[in-house]
N, C-alpha and C positions, 0 to 999 in steps of 0.2 A: 267478046273475051271472057270465060269460066271466074266467076267470082274467086273460086280456088286456087282458079290461075294468079289469079290477081296479088291475089294475098302471098302465097308463095314467092312471087316476082320480089316485091312491100319484103315479104323477112330477107330473101338473097340481102338486095341494097345494105337494108340496116344489119344485116349480118357483114357482110364488105366493106361497109362504112368501120364497123365499129372496128373490122383484124385492119385493117387501113390505119384506124390512130392510135391502135396499140402495136403497131410498126412503130410509125413513123415516133412512138413515147421513147421503146426500146434502141434505134437506130439513134436515134440523142445522144442515147449515153454510151453508148458498146461493150461497155464494161460491166460486170456484176460482179462485186466478192461472193455471193451467196446468193442459191436460188428463193433465198425468201427477198431478197433485195430486188431480183427482178419479177417474183410476184406480185410485190409491194410497188412497182411501177406502170406494170398491167394494172393492178386496182383502179388506179389513181385515175389513169389513160380512161379505164371504163367510166370512170366517179366524174371527171371532167366531159367525154361525151356527152354522157345521158343526161344532165342539165340542158344537151343542145335538145334534146326531146321535147315535143310539144303536144304530139298526139296520146290522149289518154287510154288505157289499155283497154283491149276491145274483149267485151266476156271478164270482165273477173270477177266477179262473182263467181260465174260457174268453175273458173280456174280456180281460185281458191277454198270452194266446195275440195274437188278433184283431189288439191293439197293436203287438205287437211288428212282424205283419209289415207294417200299416200305418207305422209310425215307427221303425225299426230304426232306423236312425242316429240317431236323439234318446233312444232310451230306452237303448243301449248302456251307460251306466255305471251306469245304476239298477237292470238287471238286471244287473248285477254286483255291485253291491251289498248287493242284495237274497238273489243265491244266498250270497256269505260270510252274510248273516245267516244263512241256513237250516241252511248247516254249523254254524255255532258254535252253534245254538240246536239241531241235533241229536248235536252232541256234548257238550256240556252232558246233556243226558237220558243219552245213554250213561255220562258217568261218574256223574252221578248215580245210576243205577242199579248202579252197578259197589259203588260207594262202601256205597251198601244191603245189597249182596249179604252184606255182611262185618260185619253188623247182628242 
């Protein structure tokens, strides 16, 4: 089976699972006072479902580059924080290696 077809099937299974989880949460509530409350229930269902996902995102770097091209104005703060996180992580690794060199 071609790789593209396998990826497509995996995406379809994931989408169906997510839709099923959202439908279950809506079905248990049944009545919503506003559209916002329905949206909140769906959001919470997606957050609960995402905790079950264990596979890392493939090709995240390529996707992030594309997002930066498409949505540059929306992602500036996120990218800045992400870069700071990477810098702190690298400095931590360097300091650990430096301290280990004395042992």
